[in-house]
VOGU-3710 file (C-alpha; in Angstrom, 3 decimals, decimal comma):
1> mvaasliaaa> 0,000/0,000/0,000  2,826/2,397/0,836  4,530/1,739/-2,525  1,262/2,246/-4,397  0,708/5,549/-2,592  4,177/6,768/-3,496  3,682/5,877/-7,169  0,323/7,660/-7,203  1,845/10,750/-5,596  4,706/10,772/-8,080
11> ttaigqvaaa> 2,291/10,415/-10,993  0,214/13,330/-9,737  3,295/15,499/-9,280  4,719/14,938/-12,741  1,249/15,364/-14,209  1,035/18,818/-12,654  4,475/19,690/-14,038  3,381/18,506/-17,494  0,298/20,704/-17,468  2,346/23,708/-16,425
21> rasdvrdesf> 5,124/23,244/-18,985  3,497/21,674/-22,051  3,169/25,054/-23,756  6,991/25,335/-23,822  7,131/22,886/-26,755  6,182/24,464/-30,059  8,046/22,315/-32,594  10,849/19,806/-33,054  13,538/22,414/-32,330  12,724/21,930/-28,645
31> fiervypvlq> 14,024/18,373/-28,864  17,222/19,404/-30,635  18,011/22,307/-28,311  16,708/21,081/-24,949  16,014/17,334/-24,772  18,737/15,794/-26,942  21,581/17,382/-24,920  20,084/15,888/-21,754  19,993/12,392/-23,272  23,566/12,795/-24,468
41> avqcerchsd> 24,721/14,010/-21,066  23,404/10,873/-19,359  24,998/8,729/-22,130  21,874/6,930/-23,324  23,495/6,463/-26,747  26,132/4,130/-25,305  23,555/1,363/-25,062  20,939/2,592/-27,540  23,103/2,386/-30,649  23,626/-0,157/-33,382
51> ngvasgtlle> 26,386/-1,804/-31,348  25,024/-1,091/-27,881  23,529/-3,669/-25,568  20,098/-2,151/-26,234  20,479/-2,358/-30,025  17,438/-4,601/-30,266  15,049/-2,041/-28,768  12,905/0,568/-30,536  15,251/3,372/-29,498  18,444/3,821/-31,536
61> fpdpdadear> 20,474/7,012/-31,428  21,859/8,505/-34,645  25,581/8,573/-35,358  27,601/11,160/-33,383  28,109/13,227/-36,541  24,419/13,201/-37,522  23,040/16,412/-38,986  20,143/18,414/-37,538  17,554/16,761/-39,793  18,571/13,299/-38,568
71> ieafglsmid> 18,445/14,375/-34,913  15,025/15,941/-35,449  13,790/12,715/-37,056  15,210/10,741/-34,139  13,215/12,865/-31,708  10,037/12,255/-33,693  10,732/8,494/-33,858  10,278/8,399/-30,080  6,549/8,544/-30,727  6,653/4,734/-30,718
81> lvdpgdplqs> 7,694/4,873/-27,041  4,882/7,202/-26,021  1,451/6,164/-24,735  -1,042/8,736/-26,113  -3,740/7,511/-23,738  -1,584/7,865/-20,646  1,611/9,818/-21,379  2,853/9,399/-17,806  3,172/5,648/-18,388  5,203/6,057/-21,573
91> llltkptrri> 8,353/3,921/-21,777  10,257/7,007/-22,890  9,645/8,423/-19,418  9,489/5,392/-17,130  12,578/3,565/-18,439  15,374/6,161/-18,027  13,987/7,207/-14,624  13,824/3,522/-13,723  10,245/3,776/-12,536  10,130/0,404/-14,266
101> dhtggrrirp> 13,023/-2,014/-14,775  15,724/-0,641/-17,077  18,872/-2,575/-18,050  20,883/0,628/-18,178  19,897/1,602/-14,659  18,641/5,031/-13,615  19,858/7,626/-16,079  17,535/10,502/-15,196  16,617/11,309/-11,606  12,857/11,415/-10,936
111> dsdeeallld> 11,441/14,870/-10,221  14,546/16,534/-11,699  14,729/19,327/-14,272  15,934/16,729/-16,779  12,845/14,616/-16,219  10,662/17,698/-16,639  12,209/18,400/-20,045  11,725/14,811/-21,126  8,135/14,953/-19,906  7,568/18,056/-22,032
121> wvtylaglte> 8,623/16,112/-25,098  6,520/13,071/-24,173  3,480/15,289/-23,765  4,130/16,990/-27,094  4,385/13,673/-28,958  1,308/12,282/-27,205  -0,713/15,291/-28,341  0,044/15,034/-32,066  -2,996/14,570/-34,310  -3,244/11,651/-36,739
131> devrqareki> -2,284/13,940/-39,598  0,704/15,276/-37,650  1,799/11,740/-36,839  1,641/10,840/-40,536  3,738/13,900/-41,405  6,214/13,007/-38,659  6,666/9,495/-40,048  7,254/10,905/-43,531  9,921/13,192/-42,093  11,529/10,215/-40,311
141> araeptglet> 11,621/8,234/-43,570  13,217/11,130/-45,485  15,979/11,415/-42,889  16,978/7,751/-43,157  20,548/7,416/-44,502  20,758/6,620/-48,200  23,617/5,817/-50,537  26,860/3,970/-49,926  29,950/4,839/-47,984  32,904/5,419/-50,290
151> ltvrrlthsq> 35,880/3,124/-50,093  38,924/4,617/-48,458  42,705/4,457/-48,616  44,039/1,462/-46,709  47,594/0,622/-45,774  48,914/-2,895/-46,194  48,804/-4,678/-42,853  52,001/-6,273/-41,618  50,681/-9,680/-42,644  49,755/-8,387/-46,107
161> ynhtvrdllg> 53,163/-6,712/-46,480  54,980/-9,967/-45,718  52,827/-11,957/-48,118  53,088/-9,315/-50,839  56,897/-9,154/-50,864  56,897/-12,957/-50,826  54,766/-13,107/-53,982  56,293/-10,018/-55,615  59,967/-10,768/-54,958  60,086/-14,345/-53,742
171> dlsqpangfp> 61,351/-13,033/-50,381  60,552/-15,150/-47,319  62,244/-13,011/-44,657  58,950/-11,517/-43,335  60,379/-8,038/-42,775  57,135/-6,632/-41,352  57,608/-8,746/-38,236  60,079/-6,073/-37,147  57,765/-3,126/-37,847  56,086/-1,202/-35,001
181> kedfingfrn> 53,262/-3,230/-33,507  49,756/-2,786/-34,922  46,994/-1,719/-32,543  43,624/-3,425/-32,154  40,761/-1,048/-32,984  37,146/-2,174/-33,335  38,426/-5,666/-32,518  40,929/-5,889/-35,409  44,435/-4,791/-36,364  43,582/-3,714/-39,918
191> qvegqgvspl> 41,333/-0,742/-39,186  41,886/2,443/-41,182  41,634/4,474/-37,987  44,938/3,037/-36,784  46,809/2,931/-40,090  48,690/6,176/-39,989  52,407/6,082/-40,750  54,567/7,329/-37,899  58,182/8,447/-38,439  59,295/5,128/-36,936
201> qaeaygkaae> 57,051/3,221/-39,353  58,330/5,257/-42,321  61,912/4,510/-41,306  61,094/0,804/-41,083  59,603/0,878/-44,582  62,752/2,549/-45,931  65,117/0,024/-44,371  62,973/-2,896/-45,510  62,841/-1,569/-49,078  66,613/-1,202/-49,165
211> rlalaafrgg> 67,205/-4,743/-47,867  64,598/-6,273/-50,177  65,979/-4,499/-53,229  69,545/-5,592/-52,472  68,433/-9,194/-51,943  66,284/-9,312/-55,095  69,226/-10,059/-57,429  71,706/-11,574/-54,997  73,351/-14,331/-56,958  71,325/-13,518/-60,085
221> dhhgliprqp> 67,686/-13,214/-61,095  66,495/-16,385/-59,355  62,875/-15,266/-59,190  62,413/-14,254/-62,801  61,919/-10,540/-62,161  63,577/-9,492/-65,437  61,128/-10,207/-68,308  63,838/-10,798/-70,936  67,604/-10,866/-71,251  68,938/-7,302/-71,851
231> esptdaeaae> 71,339/-6,709/-74,716  73,407/-4,295/-72,612  73,404/-2,753/-69,103  71,497/0,225/-70,513  69,052/-1,625/-72,790  66,204/0,944/-72,746  63,551/-1,419/-74,160  64,348/-4,132/-71,619  64,391/-1,512/-68,828  60,959/-0,200/-69,836
241> efvrrfglra> 59,569/-3,728/-70,054  60,793/-4,388/-66,515  59,315/-1,114/-65,230  55,921/-1,841/-66,775  55,760/-5,445/-65,595  57,132/-4,922/-62,098  55,183/-1,668/-61,678  51,913/-3,405/-62,591  52,484/-6,023/-59,895  53,882/-3,643/-57,244
251> frrpldgdev> 51,192/-0,951/-57,671  48,467/-3,509/-58,540  47,541/-1,482/-61,634  49,140/-0,436/-64,941  51,533/2,509/-64,720  50,628/5,618/-66,697  52,984/7,084/-69,285  54,597/9,635/-66,972  55,290/6,985/-64,334  56,858/4,665/-66,887
261> gryremflre> 59,099/7,483/-68,109  60,275/8,505/-64,634  61,094/4,988/-63,476  62,776/4,089/-66,794  65,070/7,117/-66,513  65,875/6,227/-62,912  66,649/2,678/-64,007  68,942/3,740/-66,862  70,848/6,295/-64,784  71,746/3,717/-62,137
271> agrtqdfhrg> 72,462/0,995/-64,705  74,721/3,375/-66,644  76,545/4,514/-63,507  77,260/0,950/-62,352  77,238/-0,755/-65,743  74,929/-3,333/-64,150  71,398/-3,923/-65,463  70,393/-5,547/-62,174  71,462/-2,459/-60,226  69,097/-0,386/-62,347
281> asivietmlq> 66,279/-2,799/-61,588  67,213/-2,810/-57,905  66,940/0,983/-57,529  63,500/0,899/-59,137  62,398/-1,845/-56,740  63,680/0,091/-53,718  61,865/3,234/-54,833  58,599/1,508/-55,706  58,507/-0,333/-52,369  58,443/3,063/-50,623
291> spyflfrieg> 55,767/4,521/-52,873  52,280/5,163/-51,466  50,987/3,159/-54,431  52,724/0,077/-53,017  52,209/0,668/-49,303  48,583/1,748/-49,651  45,565/0,503/-51,548  44,343/3,725/-53,130  40,831/3,613/-54,551  39,756/5,623/-57,580
301> gadgpnadye> 36,201/4,299/-57,557  33,940/2,617/-60,096  34,410/5,430/-62,625  38,196/5,433/-62,363  40,482/4,046/-65,072  41,614/1,125/-62,896  38,293/0,035/-61,391  38,705/-3,656/-62,265  42,270/-3,692/-60,915  40,995/-2,218/-57,653
311> vasrlsyllw> 38,379/-4,977/-57,416  41,152/-7,519/-58,026  43,158/-6,076/-55,141  40,148/-6,014/-52,822  39,411/-9,640/-53,611  42,984/-10,795/-53,292  43,823/-8,993/-50,057  40,614/-10,149/-48,405  40,527/-13,729/-49,678  44,276/-14,437/-49,935
321> dtmpsdelfr> 45,841/-11,740/-47,713  48,250/-10,875/-50,501  48,613/-9,167/-53,895  46,640/-10,345/-56,930  47,954/-13,317/-58,875  48,786/-13,169/-62,580  45,395/-14,768/-63,247  43,620/-12,005/-61,327  45,586/-9,337/-63,187  44,520/-10,965/-66,432
331> aaaegelstp> 40,880/-11,048/-65,283  41,072/-7,334/-64,478  42,671/-6,517/-67,826  39,984/-8,443/-69,713  37,033/-6,912/-67,861  36,052/-10,076/-66,001  35,512/-8,180/-62,738  32,962/-5,710/-64,007  29,769/-7,286/-62,626  28,728/-9,032/-59,379
341> grvegvarrl> 28,018/-12,249/-61,275  31,504/-12,415/-62,745  33,087/-11,460/-59,432  31,221/-14,274/-57,704  32,703/-16,823/-60,093  36,209/-15,486/-59,518  35,673/-15,317/-55,755  34,567/-18,937/-55,567  37,703/-20,008/-57,453  39,830/-17,999/-55,013
351> lddprarsam> 38,076/-19,609/-52,060  38,919/-23,066/-53,397  42,624/-22,198/-53,207  44,548/-23,138/-50,011  45,610/-19,509/-49,666  42,029/-18,646/-48,722  42,314/-20,793/-45,606  45,443/-18,957/-44,553  43,745/-15,585/-45,111  40,682/-16,525/-43,058
361> deflaqwlrf> 42,998/-17,815/-40,334  44,184/-14,214/-40,064  40,596/-13,029/-39,606  39,985/-15,723/-36,979  43,175/-14,926/-35,072  42,191/-11,280/-34,747  38,482/-11,849/-34,071  39,184/-14,299/-31,233  42,356/-12,531/-30,049  44,800/-15,415/-30,309
371> drvldatkdr> 47,530/-12,939/-29,373  46,161/-12,879/-25,837  46,533/-16,653/-25,638  50,002/-16,896/-27,145  51,279/-13,996/-24,997  49,524/-15,094/-21,785  51,546/-15,645/-18,631  50,230/-17,915/-15,901  51,200/-18,501/-12,294  53,744/-21,325/-12,542
381> rrfreynaev> 53,116/-22,428/-8,951  49,451/-23,083/-9,703  49,568/-24,127/-13,347  52,718/-26,152/-13,956  51,155/-27,904/-16,943  50,702/-24,644/-18,870  53,428/-23,591/-21,308  53,933/-22,107/-24,769  53,290/-25,460/-26,454  49,936/-25,815/-24,707
391> aaamveetrl> 48,998/-22,264/-25,674  49,841/-22,991/-29,317  47,779/-26,189/-29,133  44,777/-24,226/-27,842  44,993/-21,847/-30,792  45,294/-24,783/-33,201  42,228/-26,427/-31,641  40,101/-23,368/-32,385  41,568/-22,935/-35,856  40,707/-26,535/-36,744
401> lfnelawndr> 37,112/-26,108/-35,578  36,790/-22,952/-37,685  38,200/-24,751/-40,723  35,881/-27,705/-40,197  32,879/-25,391/-40,305  33,983/-22,816/-42,882  35,497/-25,070/-45,529  33,150/-28,038/-45,204  30,130/-25,732/-45,523  28,695/-26,662/-42,150
411> dfreiftady> 26,352/-24,545/-40,061  28,713/-21,920/-38,657  26,640/-21,653/-35,487  28,441/-24,816/-34,436  31,297/-22,493/-33,504  29,291/-22,237/-30,258  27,563/-25,643/-30,096  29,987/-28,254/-31,479  29,946/-31,363/-29,275  33,390/-32,307/-30,551
421> tfvsselarl> 36,817/-30,747/-30,736  40,334/-31,273/-32,097  42,977/-31,803/-29,427  46,561/-32,790/-28,954  47,415/-35,394/-26,333  48,421/-32,573/-23,967  45,089/-30,802/-24,365  43,222/-34,073/-23,951  44,877/-34,515/-20,544  44,104/-30,934/-19,570
431> ydlttpesef> 40,439/-31,294/-20,576  40,203/-34,871/-19,205  39,196/-36,220/-22,624  39,993/-39,453/-24,415  43,473/-39,387/-25,935  43,103/-38,738/-29,687  44,171/-41,423/-32,163  46,587/-38,900/-33,639  47,588/-35,358/-32,735  44,652/-32,978/-33,234
441> akvsyppdsg> 42,298/-35,719/-34,326  38,580/-35,136/-33,848  37,348/-36,122/-30,359  33,777/-36,043/-29,032  32,933/-34,534/-25,670  31,297/-36,884/-23,142  27,470/-36,504/-23,043  27,625/-34,884/-19,599  30,370/-32,424/-20,532  29,666/-28,754/-20,007
451> rsgvlghgsf> 31,950/-27,802/-22,891  30,870/-27,014/-26,427  32,336/-25,083/-29,305  34,817/-22,281/-28,790  33,301/-21,452/-25,391  34,863/-24,640/-24,048  38,232/-24,088/-25,706  41,314/-23,133/-23,784  41,893/-20,313/-26,283  38,805/-18,487/-25,006
461> lvatsnpaet> 39,186/-19,448/-21,344  42,886/-18,504/-21,160  42,506/-15,220/-23,067  39,844/-14,093/-20,596  41,625/-14,992/-17,368  44,212/-13,413/-15,128  47,589/-15,068/-14,461  46,443/-16,776/-11,264  42,639/-16,815/-11,447  39,632/-16,536/-13,693
471> sptarglfvr> 38,027/-13,211/-14,586  34,237/-13,420/-14,941  34,207/-9,769/-15,958  36,696/-10,344/-18,793  34,843/-13,443/-19,957  31,483/-11,706/-19,943  32,920/-8,683/-21,716  34,451/-10,891/-24,419  31,087/-12,532/-25,090  29,409/-9,118/-25,327
481> nhflgqevpp> 32,095/-7,599/-27,573  33,098/-10,460/-29,857  30,038/-12,707/-30,029  27,130/-10,318/-29,511  28,848/-7,361/-31,162  27,908/-5,049/-28,314  30,013/-2,326/-26,755  29,980/-1,907/-22,992  31,114/1,523/-21,753  34,459/1,627/-19,897
491> ppagvdtnlp> 34,447/2,323/-16,148  33,992/5,995/-15,214  37,208/7,872/-14,477  38,407/7,537/-10,912  36,352/4,442/-10,088  38,140/1,844/-7,974  37,968/-1,381/-9,986  39,820/-3,494/-7,419  37,948/-6,399/-5,848  38,115/-7,348/-2,166
501> vvteaapmtn> 41,287/-9,246/-1,341  40,776/-12,923/-0,541  42,433/-13,990/2,710  42,607/-17,204/4,651  40,442/-15,579/7,320  37,897/-14,337/4,755  37,807/-16,710/1,770  35,416/-15,693/-1,029  34,355/-16,870/-4,448  34,502/-14,519/-7,398
511> rerlavhlns> 30,723/-14,208/-7,285  30,960/-12,906/-3,725  33,799/-10,548/-4,585  32,037/-9,165/-7,658  28,969/-8,330/-5,596  30,823/-5,170/-4,556  30,129/-3,773/-8,036  26,418/-3,853/-7,346  26,749/-1,442/-4,428  27,332/1,484/-6,791
521> escaschrli> 24,803/2,399/-9,472  27,568/3,718/-11,742  29,273/0,306/-11,586  26,193/-1,890/-11,413  24,615/-0,690/-14,657  27,523/-2,110/-16,676  28,543/-5,040/-14,496  25,011/-6,406/-14,638  25,621/-6,738/-18,374  28,863/-8,706/-18,180
531> dpiglgfeqy> 29,472/-10,370/-14,812  26,430/-12,710/-14,936  27,717/-14,077/-18,253  31,260/-14,644/-17,048  30,157/-16,296/-13,814  28,718/-19,155/-15,881  32,310/-20,237/-16,684  33,602/-20,420/-13,105  34,094/-24,189/-13,183  36,852/-23,683/-15,767
541> naigayqetl> 40,018/-22,278/-14,277  42,548/-19,801/-15,662  44,044/-22,382/-18,059  40,728/-23,925/-19,106  40,775/-27,040/-16,910  37,581/-28,147/-15,148  37,384/-27,532/-11,390  34,596/-28,969/-9,272  35,244/-26,448/-6,490  37,263/-23,267/-6,092
551> slqfrggrgd> 40,527/-24,184/-4,424  42,148/-21,323/-2,520  45,780/-21,923/-1,611  47,455/-19,546/0,840  51,207/-19,366/1,158  52,840/-19,620/4,520  55,048/-17,061/6,197  58,807/-16,752/5,925  59,354/-19,177/8,719  57,284/-21,912/7,134
561> sdrgrgsspi> 59,439/-25,027/6,921  57,759/-26,160/3,701  59,234/-23,341/1,583  56,165/-21,138/1,942  53,694/-23,765/0,810  51,305/-22,894/3,620  48,226/-24,674/4,918  45,871/-27,006/3,102  43,715/-25,434/0,377  40,296/-24,078/1,251
571> eleidtsgyi> 37,615/-25,531/-1,045  34,575/-23,396/-1,829  31,471/-24,412/-3,710  31,005/-22,712/-7,076  27,720/-21,273/-8,286  27,823/-21,206/-12,110  24,344/-19,851/-12,733  24,402/-17,050/-15,286  22,213/-15,126/-17,681  22,436/-12,596/-20,506
581> qgiedssfst> 20,858/-9,310/-19,485  18,642/-8,100/-22,317  17,844/-11,557/-23,742  14,712/-13,256/-22,451  14,900/-16,784/-21,010  18,686/-16,713/-21,138  19,608/-18,499/-17,925  22,478/-20,989/-18,215  25,015/-22,720/-16,011  27,530/-24,210/-18,474
591> pkelglllae> 29,338/-23,031/-21,609  27,331/-25,647/-23,511  24,033/-24,054/-22,479  25,351/-20,581/-23,303  26,484/-21,821/-26,703  22,945/-22,917/-27,537  21,630/-19,494/-26,526  24,170/-17,679/-28,684  23,593/-19,929/-31,678  19,862/-19,167/-31,634
601> setcqrsiak> 20,298/-15,452/-30,969  19,755/-13,214/-33,998  21,941/-10,624/-32,280  24,820/-13,109/-32,242  24,177/-14,280/-35,800  24,158/-10,696/-37,078  27,290/-9,992/-35,060  29,228/-12,597/-37,038  28,289/-10,758/-40,231  29,256/-7,438/-38,619
611> qffryafgrq> 32,615/-8,729/-37,429  33,494/-9,938/-40,909  32,270/-6,616/-42,363  34,629/-4,707/-40,060  37,552/-6,917/-40,979  36,804/-6,746/-44,711  36,340/-2,971/-44,922  38,776/-1,954/-42,190  36,285/0,140/-40,252  33,215/0,041/-38,067
621> etandqavid> 29,884/0,128/-39,822  27,836/3,332/-40,106  24,157/4,069/-40,601  24,769/4,131/-44,361  25,958/0,527/-44,160  22,809/-0,810/-42,537  21,242/-2,025/-45,793  24,484/-3,795/-46,713  24,694/-5,564/-43,364  21,016/-6,501/-43,527
631> glyakfrasg> 21,709/-8,067/-46,924  24,758/-9,956/-45,653  22,836/-11,323/-42,712  19,858/-12,334/-44,876  22,088/-14,301/-47,268  24,075/-15,810/-44,392  20,863/-17,022/-42,749  19,319/-18,236/-46,030  22,424/-20,339/-46,714  22,025/-22,185/-43,434
641> frfrelival> 24,748/-20,042/-41,896  27,527/-21,168/-44,239  30,556/-18,948/-43,674  31,738/-19,317/-47,260  28,408/-17,875/-48,419  28,836/-14,922/-46,073  32,180/-14,220/-47,748  30,651/-14,444/-51,232  27,766/-12,194/-50,199  30,209/-9,540/-48,996
651> vtselflqrg> 32,496/-9,542/-52,048  29,519/-9,289/-54,403  27,832/-6,525/-52,424  27,331/-3,114/-53,973  29,586/-1,598/-51,318  32,502/-3,935/-52,052  32,197/-3,444/-55,807  30,988/0,177/-55,633  28,626/-0,760/-58,440  25,000/-1,764/-58,907
661> ad> 23,680/-5,274/-59,476  23,838/-7,175/-62,792
//
């Protein structure tokens, strides 16, 4: 009765405020000038965006750089969250004030000035006539993004650089391994946002070009770089033929007349000075390897003179992680890459080549952050069985599952639900599985196993753990980011993220320690999104082995005769119940149960398409890309979730080709 009275009093109070202030709203400019800044200030867009945890709701904020027309349309679109019959019960008002349950917590304090402004807007929308509503919906439709994003300049990744000089020069030294480390942005290392060239990077390119050029003709032309035998060190025709042929392959397009002339003169000057034809070729190689046309993939667009060559490069660097082959250059020269239908045929031939597997391994390694596994350090006192060989075996296990699904055209959702795996004898012991007949042979999980798919792999469990213990927060965050494609805001500045210290006098499970996050609303709103997911993995320790209970070992003091080994371990029961906030009926208690939930989740299925989109185009998707992603997802689903078909759908999309359909 007391609660009901309080709700009634609050409803009366805000109703009186609404009546007093409704006249303040005359048109949509009120939303732009007064309401939208309030919603931005309380960071609603962090969840209510295409990649936010509330992406599946009716409320989706426009891009940060949206123009005034788009923001105005967004304000009008909130009409779907307003109850015309009882504006005070509108979701647009009751959710952010948390008068009803709200995943994002309380964003606007009840009875505040901010709530009053929001109430003004709710009242305005609720009072629109049918004709005004129709006009509002027309305005919303006109503001929807149209057209395609343009392709951008992209630098060769370190992996692509190594593979390109291998195929261009026959060089296997992998010089890019010594370049400055690439940063992960949007989950990948190939994002345009992080592809600037620092002075250190430029210096590395220069040194690599010099070494590669010197090595190109060491001991002769072993790799057939010179098209024909020159008649003299300064054979101009032979020099020009080399410049044209090598330039085509290095720049991935034919050179224009001015370029041919400049490089030919450079060639002949050096060859004349040294009386060595190879030295002339070497100086051209060194110069071309430092050119932006080699280091970057520069797009001229569908109307440019080299459109088909650009398509060839896009295909080759995505599907093979290297420069186009002679066959692809020929296809570009003969106009075989001018329509989606022709590109599909070429793409399917490329995907049948073993190089496609290697290229998709690169995508997999970045998507699932294999670097975190291979670079992981673990407490040697607790995990003596963990070493670099085991880490490499964990990565190989996941790679083999991916290959089984992608290249045998199986339902890719099995990445989460597979009741089998591929293990070495060491991994079999760690997982307590039957020893495989041969190293990395296929092994089935026991019927009562809680493992399935990548969620049961050491690669995932190790990458999301600390050196000495598991991290439910890291595991939950990984699932949100990499499998659901959702961004969780970072902790507010100055927040203490440390958990209570576990002592022998006060032993605690991670669930008990993480409860401290729920004491603060600023922490709880995000930790409710990630911790309940990660806690479902607590029976798998920091190296991925199953643990029935949590064993806490405390070291003894300096005087302990057993070299600090301390007392007997304290065993605590583990509660592995978890759930995914924002997804109905999502309770689980094992990775296997979570895998089934993810496999059936449209959010997760769409996320796979989004992750591949980001990798393929080197950037995060925008509102203009929505139709493209919808098309990718539709074809992925229609194919029975075959990953190969997702690839084909992307490379034949209008965005990838920058052209219309056949």
